[in-house]
SETI-783715 format. One record per residue: chain; x negated, y negated, z of N, C-alpha, C, O in turn. Coordinates in steps of 0.05 Angstrom, whole numbers. Layout:
// residues N
R  unit     nxx     nyy     nzz    caxx    cayy    cazz     cxx     cyy     czz     oxx     oyy     ozz
R     A       X       Y       Z       X       Y       Z       X       Y       Z       X       Y       Z
...
***
This chain:
// residues 232
R  unit     nxx     nyy     nzz    caxx    cayy    cazz     cxx     cyy     czz     oxx     oyy     ozz
R     A   -2043   -1987    1687   -2016   -2003    1683   -1997   -1985    1671   -1999   -1983    1646
R     A   -1982   -1972    1681   -1967   -1947    1667   -1934   -1961    1664   -1920   -1971    1682
R     A   -1929   -1957    1632   -1906   -1965    1620   -1898   -1939    1599   -1889   -1944    1577
R     A   -1901   -1915    1606   -1893   -1894    1590   -1868   -1884    1600   -1856   -1888    1621
R     A   -1861   -1867    1576   -1833   -1852    1582   -1835   -1818    1580   -1846   -1808    1560
R     A   -1828   -1804    1597   -1828   -1778    1594   -1862   -1766    1592   -1872   -1750    1576
R     A   -1870   -1780    1612   -1901   -1770    1600   -1909   -1761    1632   -1898   -1776    1648
R     A   -1922   -1746    1642   -1935   -1732    1665   -1962   -1741    1671   -1976   -1726    1657
R     A   -1974   -1753    1680   -2006   -1761    1680   -2021   -1745    1701   -2015   -1745    1725
R     A   -2040   -1732    1691   -2054   -1714    1709   -2086   -1713    1711   -2097   -1717    1689
R     A   -2100   -1710    1729   -2131   -1710    1730   -2136   -1683    1731   -2127   -1668    1748
R     A   -2154   -1674    1704   -2161   -1644    1712   -2186   -1641    1714   -2200   -1657    1701
R     A   -2200   -1623    1729   -2225   -1617    1730   -2231   -1585    1724   -2219   -1569    1739
R     A   -2244   -1577    1707   -2255   -1549    1703   -2275   -1547    1722   -2291   -1565    1724
R     A   -2275   -1529    1735   -2301   -1528    1760   -2309   -1499    1757   -2293   -1481    1752
R     A   -2338   -1494    1759   -2350   -1467    1759   -2345   -1449    1783   -2363   -1435    1794
R     A   -2317   -1450    1792   -2312   -1435    1817   -2289   -1415    1808   -2274   -1424    1791
R     A   -2285   -1391    1817   -2261   -1375    1810   -2259   -1361    1839   -2277   -1352    1853
R     A   -2230   -1362    1844   -2224   -1352    1864   -2190   -1345    1864   -2175   -1362    1854
R     A   -2180   -1325    1874   -2152   -1319    1875   -2133   -1333    1889   -2109   -1333    1884
R     A   -2144   -1349    1911   -2131   -1371    1928   -2142   -1399    1932   -2165   -1403    1941
R     A   -2128   -1414    1928   -2139   -1444    1937   -2134   -1450    1958   -2124   -1431    1970
R     A   -2136   -1476    1973   -2131   -1484    2001   -2123   -1513    2002   -2139   -1531    1996
R     A   -2099   -1516    2012   -2087   -1543    2011   -2085   -1555    2040   -2078   -1541    2059
R     A   -2092   -1582    2042   -2088   -1593    2073   -2052   -1593    2075   -2037   -1597    2056
R     A   -2046   -1590    2099   -2020   -1595    2105   -2018   -1609    2133   -2039   -1614    2143
R     A   -1995   -1617    2147   -1999   -1631    2174   -2008   -1613    2191   -1995   -1592    2194
R     A   -2036   -1618    2209   -2044   -1610    2226   -2057   -1579    2219   -2061   -1562    2237
R     A   -2061   -1575    2193   -2069   -1549    2186   -2075   -1550    2158   -2073   -1571    2146
R     A   -2082   -1523    2144   -2093   -1518    2115   -2077   -1491    2111   -2078   -1473    2127
R     A   -2062   -1492    2087   -2047   -1467    2075   -2065   -1455    2050   -2083   -1468    2038
R     A   -2057   -1431    2045   -2072   -1417    2021   -2051   -1410    2001   -2030   -1398    2008
R     A   -2056   -1418    1974   -2034   -1408    1961   -2051   -1397    1928   -2071   -1410    1921
R     A   -2040   -1376    1914   -2047   -1372    1894   -2054   -1385    1874   -2038   -1402    1867
R     A   -2079   -1384    1858   -2088   -1394    1838   -2080   -1381    1814   -2091   -1390    1794
R     A   -2061   -1358    1809   -2052   -1343    1795   -2026   -1342    1783   -2009   -1348    1800
R     A   -2017   -1337    1762   -1986   -1344    1753   -1975   -1317    1744   -1968   -1311    1721
R     A   -1976   -1300    1767   -1970   -1269    1755   -1934   -1263    1757   -1918   -1253    1741
R     A   -1933   -1274    1781   -1900   -1269    1797   -1887   -1292    1788   -1897   -1313    1778
R     A   -1856   -1286    1795   -1840   -1306    1783   -1845   -1332    1802   -1842   -1355    1794
R     A   -1854   -1325    1831   -1852   -1345    1849   -1882   -1363    1842   -1883   -1387    1848
R     A   -1904   -1351    1831   -1923   -1363    1829   -1915   -1383    1802   -1919   -1407    1800
R     A   -1902   -1366    1782   -1900   -1382    1761   -1881   -1413    1765   -1885   -1433    1751
R     A   -1862   -1410    1786   -1844   -1428    1796   -1861   -1454    1807   -1852   -1477    1806
R     A   -1885   -1449    1818   -1903   -1467    1831   -1921   -1482    1809   -1946   -1481    1809
R     A   -1907   -1496    1792   -1927   -1512    1772   -1942   -1532    1784   -1962   -1540    1773
R     A   -1934   -1542    1810   -1946   -1563    1821   -1936   -1555    1856   -1913   -1548    1863
R     A   -1957   -1558    1873   -1954   -1557    1904   -1966   -1578    1917   -1986   -1590    1908
R     A   -1954   -1585    1942   -1960   -1606    1957   -1984   -1607    1970   -1994   -1584    1972
R     A   -1998   -1627    1981   -2023   -1628    1997   -2023   -1651    2005   -2011   -1669    1993
R     A   -2039   -1654    2031   -2041   -1684    2039   -2067   -1699    2029   -2065   -1713    2009
R     A   -2095   -1695    2043   -2114   -1708    2035   -2137   -1691    2015   -2155   -1701    2001
R     A   -2131   -1669    2017   -2150   -1650    2002   -2140   -1629    1991   -2120   -1621    2004
R     A   -2146   -1613    1971   -2147   -1589    1958   -2175   -1577    1957   -2194   -1593    1959
R     A   -2180   -1549    1953   -2201   -1539    1952   -2197   -1510    1940   -2178   -1495    1944
R     A   -2220   -1507    1923   -2228   -1483    1910   -2251   -1472    1915   -2270   -1484    1906
R     A   -2256   -1450    1929   -2284   -1442    1934   -2287   -1412    1934   -2269   -1396    1942
R     A   -2311   -1404    1923   -2318   -1375    1920   -2343   -1370    1938   -2352   -1389    1951
R     A   -2355   -1347    1941   -2379   -1343    1956   -2394   -1363    1953   -2399   -1375    1974
R     A   -2404   -1373    1933   -2426   -1387    1929   -2421   -1421    1938   -2439   -1439    1941
R     A   -2398   -1423    1940   -2390   -1456    1954   -2367   -1462    1939   -2355   -1443    1930
R     A   -2358   -1489    1935   -2332   -1498    1921   -2331   -1524    1920   -2350   -1538    1929
R     A   -2310   -1533    1911   -2303   -1562    1908   -2279   -1570    1920   -2260   -1555    1919
R     A   -2278   -1596    1934   -2253   -1608    1944   -2252   -1630    1930   -2269   -1647    1927
R     A   -2223   -1629    1919   -2214   -1649    1904   -2196   -1673    1936   -2179   -1665    1951
R     A   -2205   -1693    1936   -2203   -1710    1953   -2177   -1733    1942   -2174   -1736    1918
R     A   -2166   -1742    1955   -2141   -1769    1948   -2140   -1786    1970   -2148   -1781    1993
R     A   -2127   -1809    1961   -2123   -1825    1983   -2086   -1834    1981   -2073   -1849    1996
R     A   -2077   -1820    1960   -2043   -1824    1962   -2035   -1815    1944   -2015   -1825    1935
R     A   -2046   -1792    1932   -2028   -1777    1910   -2026   -1747    1922   -2046   -1737    1933
R     A   -2005   -1736    1920   -2001   -1706    1936   -1988   -1690    1920   -1975   -1672    1932
R     A   -1987   -1690    1895   -1981   -1666    1879   -2005   -1652    1865   -2020   -1665    1850
R     A   -2009   -1627    1870   -2033   -1614    1858   -2026   -1586    1839   -2002   -1579    1840
R     A   -2039   -1574    1826   -2037   -1551    1811   -2068   -1535    1811   -2085   -1546    1797
R     A   -2074   -1514    1824   -2101   -1508    1816   -2096   -1475    1807   -2088   -1456    1820
R     A   -2100   -1478    1786   -2097   -1449    1763   -2119   -1438    1753   -2131   -1454    1737
R     A   -2132   -1413    1756   -2152   -1403    1744   -2183   -1423    1757   -2186   -1429    1781
R     A   -2198   -1430    1738   -2214   -1452    1753   -2213   -1481    1748   -2232   -1495    1752
R     A   -2185   -1491    1736   -2179   -1513    1736   -2162   -1534    1763   -2140   -1528    1773
R     A   -2175   -1554    1770   -2161   -1567    1792   -2150   -1588    1780   -2164   -1601    1764
R     A   -2123   -1596    1784   -2111   -1621    1775   -2092   -1628    1796   -2079   -1613    1810
R     A   -2092   -1659    1794   -2089   -1681    1815   -2058   -1692    1797   -2061   -1698    1774
R     A   -2038   -1692    1807   -2013   -1708    1794   -2019   -1738    1796   -2022   -1747    1818
R     A   -2021   -1751    1778   -2028   -1787    1790   -2000   -1804    1779   -1993   -1823    1793
R     A   -1983   -1799    1753   -1967   -1813    1751   -1944   -1801    1736   -1950   -1781    1723
R     A   -1916   -1809    1737   -1896   -1793    1723   -1877   -1814    1713   -1871   -1833    1728
R     A   -1867   -1811    1683   -1844   -1832    1677   -1819   -1821    1664   -1813   -1821    1640
R     A   -1802   -1808    1690   -1777   -1802    1680   -1761   -1822    1673   -1768   -1844    1683
R     A   -1737   -1822    1657   -1714   -1844    1656   -1691   -1840    1672   -1672   -1856    1674
R     A   -1694   -1814    1688   -1672   -1811    1704   -1673   -1796    1730   -1683   -1774    1728
R     A   -1667   -1802    1748   -1646   -1819    1756   -1652   -1849    1754   -1636   -1867    1747
R     A   -1679   -1852    1764   -1695   -1882    1765   -1706   -1885    1734   -1722   -1869    1726
R     A   -1699   -1903    1720   -1712   -1906    1694   -1736   -1925    1698   -1751   -1930    1679
R     A   -1740   -1935    1720   -1767   -1951    1729   -1784   -1933    1743   -1804   -1945    1751
R     A   -1784   -1911    1748   -1804   -1892    1764   -1835   -1895    1757   -1844   -1888    1736
R     A   -1850   -1906    1777   -1876   -1904    1771   -1884   -1926    1749   -1908   -1928    1742
R     A   -1861   -1943    1738   -1875   -1963    1726   -1885   -1990    1734   -1872   -2005    1748
R     A   -1913   -1999    1723   -1925   -2020    1736   -1949   -2013    1735   -1959   -1995    1722
R     A   -1965   -2034    1756   -1995   -2025    1758   -2000   -2005    1787   -1986   -2006    1808
R     A   -2017   -1992    1783   -2022   -1980    1807   -2050   -1975    1817   -2068   -1977    1799
R     A   -2057   -1971    1837   -2086   -1974    1852   -2087   -1946    1869   -2071   -1940    1887
R     A   -2109   -1929    1860   -2114   -1905    1876   -2139   -1894    1869   -2151   -1898    1848
R     A   -2148   -1879    1890   -2174   -1863    1889   -2174   -1829    1894   -2161   -1817    1911
R     A   -2189   -1821    1878   -2188   -1794    1882   -2223   -1790    1875   -2236   -1804    1859
R     A   -2235   -1767    1891   -2262   -1755    1885   -2263   -1731    1891   -2246   -1719    1904
R     A   -2284   -1720    1880   -2295   -1696    1888   -2318   -1687    1905   -2339   -1699    1904
R     A   -2315   -1665    1922   -2335   -1666    1940   -2338   -1638    1939   -2320   -1621    1943
R     A   -2365   -1634    1932   -2382   -1607    1933   -2391   -1593    1955   -2403   -1607    1971
R     A   -2390   -1571    1961   -2399   -1559    1991   -2407   -1535    1988   -2397   -1522    1970
R     A   -2425   -1523    2005   -2433   -1493    2010   -2415   -1481    2021   -2403   -1495    2038
R     A   -2406   -1452    2017   -2393   -1439    2034   -2361   -1444    2030   -2355   -1453    2008
R     A   -2342   -1439    2046   -2317   -1445    2044   -2313   -1474    2057   -2329   -1487    2070
R     A   -2284   -1483    2051   -2280   -1513    2060   -2283   -1513    2084   -2292   -1534    2093
R     A   -2277   -1492    2102   -2282   -1494    2133   -2314   -1494    2143   -2321   -1498    2166
R     A   -2329   -1490    2122   -2354   -1482    2126   -2371   -1511    2130   -2392   -1511    2143
R     A   -2362   -1532    2119   -2373   -1556    2112   -2352   -1580    2119   -2332   -1574    2132
R     A   -2356   -1601    2112   -2342   -1628    2117   -2313   -1636    2098   -2306   -1659    2095
R     A   -2303   -1619    2089   -2281   -1626    2074   -2257   -1641    2087   -2245   -1659    2076
R     A   -2252   -1632    2113   -2229   -1644    2129   -2238   -1674    2137   -2221   -1692    2139
R     A   -2266   -1678    2141   -2277   -1706    2152   -2278   -1716    2121   -2272   -1740    2122
R     A   -2283   -1709    2098   -2289   -1725    2078   -2263   -1737    2070   -2261   -1761    2065
R     A   -2243   -1719    2070   -2215   -1726    2065   -2205   -1750    2081   -2188   -1765    2072
R     A   -2218   -1755    2105   -2201   -1776    2127   -2219   -1798    2119   -2208   -1819    2114
R     A   -2245   -1796    2116   -2264   -1815    2116   -2253   -1831    2084   -2257   -1855    2081
R     A   -2241   -1816    2063   -2236   -1830    2043   -2202   -1846    2047   -2193   -1864    2033
R     A   -2192   -1835    2066   -2165   -1847    2072   -2165   -1870    2092   -2148   -1888    2093
R     A   -2187   -1869    2109   -2190   -1888    2129   -2222   -1897    2125   -2239   -1880    2130
R     A   -2230   -1919    2117   -2257   -1925    2110   -2269   -1939    2127   -2256   -1958    2136
R     A   -2290   -1936    2135   -2301   -1955    2163   -2299   -1986    2156   -2304   -1997    2135
R     A   -2290   -1996    2179   -2290   -2026    2169   -2313   -2044    2190   -2313   -2041    2214
R     A   -2329   -2059    2177   -2345   -2072    2192   -2339   -2106    2194   -2336   -2122    2175
R     A   -2339   -2109    2216   -2335   -2143    2219   -2361   -2160    2234   -2375   -2152    2253
R     A   -2362   -2173    2227   -2380   -2198    2234   -2369   -2212    2259   -2347   -2224    2253
R     A   -2377   -2216    2284   -2369   -2240    2303   -2381   -2247    2315   -2402   -2235    2318
R     A   -2377   -2271    2331   -2395   -2292    2340   -2412   -2274    2366   -2400   -2256    2377
R     A   -2433   -2280    2372   -2442   -2268    2399   -2429   -2274    2425   -2420   -2297    2429
R     A   -2428   -2260    2438   -2416   -2266    2465   -2430   -2253    2486   -2444   -2233    2481
R     A   -2427   -2265    2515   -2443   -2249    2534   -2415   -2233    2549   -2396   -2245    2558
R     A   -2420   -2206    2548   -2403   -2189    2562   -2408   -2174    2582   -2429   -2179    2594
R     A   -2396   -2157    2590   -2403   -2136    2616   -2401   -2112    2610   -2403   -2096    2629
R     A   -2397   -2100    2580   -2399   -2083    2574   -2426   -2073    2558   -2440   -2090    2547
R     A   -2432   -2044    2559   -2461   -2037    2550   -2464   -2047    2524   -2443   -2054    2512
R     A   -2488   -2049    2511   -2489   -2059    2481   -2474   -2039    2461   -2463   -2045    2440
R     A   -2476   -2015    2471   -2464   -1991    2450   -2445   -1972    2472   -2457   -1962    2491
R     A   -2422   -1967    2470   -2406   -1951    2481   -2386   -1942    2462   -2385   -1950    2438
R     A   -2367   -1920    2475   -2346   -1913    2458   -2322   -1906    2480   -2326   -1903    2504
R     A   -2300   -1905    2468   -2273   -1907    2482   -2270   -1878    2484   -2265   -1868    2506
R     A   -2272   -1862    2460   -2264   -1833    2467   -2279   -1824    2443   -2283   -1835    2422
R     A   -2285   -1803    2452   -2306   -1780    2437   -2298   -1754    2439   -2289   -1745    2460
R     A   -2300   -1739    2418   -2291   -1711    2419   -2316   -1694    2406   -2327   -1702    2386
R     A   -2324   -1673    2419   -2347   -1653    2415   -2334   -1625    2408   -2323   -1610    2424
R     A   -2338   -1621    2382   -2318   -1597    2386   -2319   -1588    2352   -2304   -1602    2339
R     A   -2334   -1567    2338   -2329   -1567    2311   -2301   -1565    2303   -2286   -1548    2312
R     A   -2292   -1585    2284   -2263   -1581    2271   -2242   -1590    2287   -2219   -1590    2280
R     A   -2253   -1599    2313   -2229   -1615    2331   -2224   -1642    2327   -2243   -1657    2330
R     A   -2199   -1654    2320   -2193   -1678    2312   -2177   -1690    2331   -2156   -1679    2338
R     A   -2186   -1713    2339   -2171   -1735    2351   -2154   -1753    2336   -2162   -1775    2328
R     A   -2123   -1740    2333   -2106   -1746    2312   -2092   -1775    2325   -2092   -1796    2312
R     A   -2081   -1774    2349   -2066   -1792    2358   -2072   -1811    2385   -2080   -1799    2404
R     A   -2070   -1832    2386   -2078   -1845    2416   -2058   -1867    2416   -2058   -1886    2401
R     A   -2039   -1861    2436   -2015   -1884    2444   -2005   -1883    2469   -2003   -1862    2482
R     A   -1999   -1904    2477   -1986   -1907    2509   -1966   -1887    2509   -1953   -1882    2488
R     A   -1962   -1876    2532   -1947   -1855    2544   -1915   -1872    2541   -1913   -1896    2546
R     A   -1891   -1855    2531   -1870   -1865    2524   -1855   -1873    2553   -1837   -1889    2551
R     A   -1859   -1865    2571   -1853   -1871    2606   -1873   -1868    2617   -1888   -1849    2613
R     A   -1878   -1891    2634   -1900   -1900    2652   -1928   -1901    2648   -1932   -1901    2624
R     A   -1945   -1901    2659   -1973   -1911    2650   -1986   -1885    2640   -1980   -1862    2645
R     A   -2007   -1897    2623   -2028   -1871    2617   -2022   -1874    2586   -2003   -1885    2575
R     A   -2047   -1858    2572   -2051   -1853    2545   -2041   -1832    2535   -2046   -1812    2550
R     A   -2027   -1825    2514   -2023   -1796    2504   -2044   -1790    2479   -2049   -1807    2462
R     A   -2053   -1772    2480   -2079   -1766    2460   -2067   -1737    2449   -2060   -1720    2466
R     A   -2065   -1731    2421   -2060   -1711    2406   -2082   -1707    2390   -2094   -1723    2375
R     A   -2087   -1678    2395   -2117   -1666    2383   -2108   -1642    2365   -2087   -1630    2371
R     A   -2119   -1636    2347   -2116   -1607    2335   -2138   -1596    2323   -2154   -1611    2312
R     A   -2141   -1569    2324   -2165   -1556    2313   -2156   -1551    2278   -2136   -1541    2268
R     A   -2181   -1563    2265   -2172   -1564    2234   -2184   -1545    2217   -2178   -1546    2193
R     A   -2200   -1527    2227   -2211   -1507    2209   -2203   -1482    2214   -2220   -1466    2207
R     A   -2181   -1472    2224   -2171   -1451    2226   -2188   -1431    2244   -2189   -1407    2239
R     A   -2200   -1442    2266   -2219   -1419    2282   -2213   -1431    2315   -2206   -1453    2323
R     A   -2219   -1410    2329   -2217   -1416    2360   -2238   -1431    2362   -2256   -1429    2344
R     A   -2241   -1446    2381   -2266   -1472    2386   -2261   -1481    2413   -2238   -1484    2422
R     A   -2283   -1484    2428   -2287   -1497    2448   -2289   -1526    2445   -2305   -1532    2427
R     A   -2277   -1549    2457   -2288   -1574    2452   -2291   -1593    2482   -2285   -1582    2503
R     A   -2297   -1612    2483   -2302   -1631    2502   -2296   -1654    2495   -2309   -1663    2476
R     A   -2273   -1671    2508   -2265   -1695    2504   -2275   -1715    2525   -2270   -1712    2549
R     A   -2290   -1734    2514   -2306   -1755    2532   -2293   -1776    2533   -2285   -1786    2512
R     A   -2287   -1790    2561   -2267   -1810    2562   -2284   -1835    2572   -2304   -1831    2586
R     A   -2278   -1858    2567   -2290   -1879    2573   -2300   -1886    2599   -2319   -1899    2606
R     A   -2279   -1872    2615   -2285   -1876    2644   -2268   -1850    2658   -2250   -1837    2647
R     A   -2279   -1846    2684   -2267   -1820    2696   -2234   -1825    2701   -2224   -1845    2711
R     A   -2221   -1799    2691   -2187   -1809    2697   -2177   -1799    2723   -2187   -1779    2734
R     A   -2158   -1812    2731   -2142   -1804    2755   -2128   -1777    2753   -2125   -1763    2773
R     A   -2118   -1768    2728   -2104   -1747    2724   -2102   -1740    2695   -2097   -1759    2680
R     A   -2107   -1714    2684   -2097   -1705    2660   -2082   -1684    2660   -2087   -1663    2672
R     A   -2063   -1688    2647   -2039   -1662    2648   -2036   -1660    2615   -2040   -1678    2599
R     A   -2027   -1632    2609   -2021   -1624    2579   -1993   -1628    2585   -1981   -1626    2606
R     A   -1981   -1636    2555   -1957   -1641    2553   -1944   -1626    2531   -1958   -1615    2515
R     A   -1918   -1626    2527   -1904   -1616    2497   -1908   -1641    2478   -1923   -1659    2483
R     A   -1894   -1639    2458   -1901   -1659    2435   -1876   -1681    2445   -1871   -1702    2432
R     A   -1863   -1674    2466   -1840   -1696    2476   -1847   -1711    2496   -1833   -1728    2507
R     A   -1878   -1701    2504   -1889   -1710    2529   -1882   -1705    2552   -1888   -1720    2570
R     A   -1869   -1684    2556   -1862   -1668    2583   -1889   -1658    2592   -1907   -1651    2577
R     A   -1887   -1658    2621   -1908   -1644    2635   -1913   -1612    2628   -1892   -1598    2628
R     A   -1932   -1601    2624   -1938   -1576    2618   -1956   -1561    2635   -1956   -1536    2634
R     A   -1975   -1576    2654   -1992   -1565    2669   -2020   -1583    2674   -2028   -1597    2655
R     A   -2030   -1581    2693   -2056   -1597    2700   -2077   -1589    2686   -2081   -1565    2687
R     A   -2096   -1603    2671   -2117   -1598    2660   -2150   -1608    2677   -2159   -1631    2673
R     A   -2160   -1594    2689   -2189   -1600    2705   -2206   -1618    2690   -2213   -1611    2667
R     A   -2215   -1639    2700   -2235   -1654    2684   -2255   -1664    2707   -2249   -1669    2730
R     A   -2282   -1665    2696   -2306   -1663    2707   -2314   -1696    2700   -2322   -1699    2677
R     A   -2312   -1721    2718   -2323   -1743    2711   -2304   -1751    2687   -2280   -1748    2685
R     A   -2325   -1762    2665   -2310   -1768    2643   -2303   -1747    2624   -2287   -1752    2605
R     A   -2313   -1721    2628   -2308   -1697    2609   -2285   -1684    2615   -2280   -1678    2638
R     A   -2271   -1679    2599   -2249   -1654    2590   -2255   -1635    2574   -2265   -1640    2552
R     A   -2252   -1608    2583   -2254   -1585    2572   -2233   -1574    2563   -2213   -1573    2578
R     A   -2233   -1563    2535   -2206   -1559    2525   -2216   -1533    2504   -2237   -1531    2493
R     A   -2193   -1514    2504   -2200   -1491    2485   -2176   -1489    2466   -2154   -1493    2475
R     A   -2179   -1483    2440   -2169   -1490    2418   -2165   -1459    2403   -2184   -1445    2397
R     A   -2140   -1452    2399   -2135   -1434    2382   -2137   -1443    2354   -2143   -1466    2348
R     A   -2131   -1424    2336   -2134   -1430    2306   -2107   -1452    2302   -2085   -1451    2312
R     A   -2116   -1468    2289   -2099   -1490    2283   -2081   -1504    2309   -2061   -1518    2306
R     A   -2089   -1498    2328   -2072   -1509    2352   -2072   -1542    2355   -2091   -1557    2352
R     A   -2050   -1548    2362   -2042   -1572    2367   -2044   -1579    2398   -2035   -1562    2414
R     A   -2055   -1600    2408   -2053   -1601    2441   -2047   -1630    2440   -2056   -1645    2423
R     A   -2028   -1638    2464   -2024   -1667    2471   -2029   -1665    2498   -2020   -1648    2513
R     A   -2045   -1687    2505   -2049   -1695    2536   -2044   -1721    2547   -2049   -1741    2532
R     A   -2035   -1725    2570   -2032   -1746    2580   -2053   -1755    2600   -2054   -1740    2620
R     A   -2069   -1777    2598   -2092   -1787    2611   -2083   -1808    2629   -2069   -1826    2620
R     A   -2088   -1808    2657   -2076   -1834    2670   -2106   -1842    2680   -2125   -1826    2683
R     A   -2107   -1870    2685   -2137   -1883    2702   -2119   -1900    2722   -2097   -1909    2718
R     A   -2138   -1901    2748   -2132   -1920    2765   -2134   -1947    2757   -2149   -1953    2739
R     A   -2118   -1963    2768   -2122   -1988    2759   -2141   -2007    2776   -2146   -2030    2769
***
């Protein structure tokens, strides 16, 4: 319950990790930034943005600072800080005043951030598993099945939506660990057509499929948008 004036609240974590660069999640990728304050540009970056996680790693391993709604970070030396609340009086005298609820978490790992599950843990914190109890019914589907599944280290299915025009589903996937990788998209049933598109959903070429499986090749941090159609 925050009612301060001219105070900036941060959570700080001194960690046993030393590195010249820290890594921050950005949309569909990650970016490295310096942990030093030597140049004018570095000194000006008292805070930098990140989405669901920021990470500091060395040869032994590292620490990822996860959050569910706070995007201001600064990592200098071995101290990782997350900006929580501000209290300026201009131009909005009520900025950040009142009750807040948020979650942040530390995830330790071996190797670099992309050698373990930093991306996954950040997504899990922001999209927790929901469990529902329903009445038993007699259905035609098997007891266990999946609508869509992706097999490929670091490849994430980010978007599932109806196509803007015509029938079919738009699927947007991206490679999240900064490495070239092969992946297999498994559909719930065999498609009638799989087409690569640009971000505006314009066709860009046919993608071959084998039954319910679609093989995909990703470059570093590549985004792929595909349109999947099914026979009615």
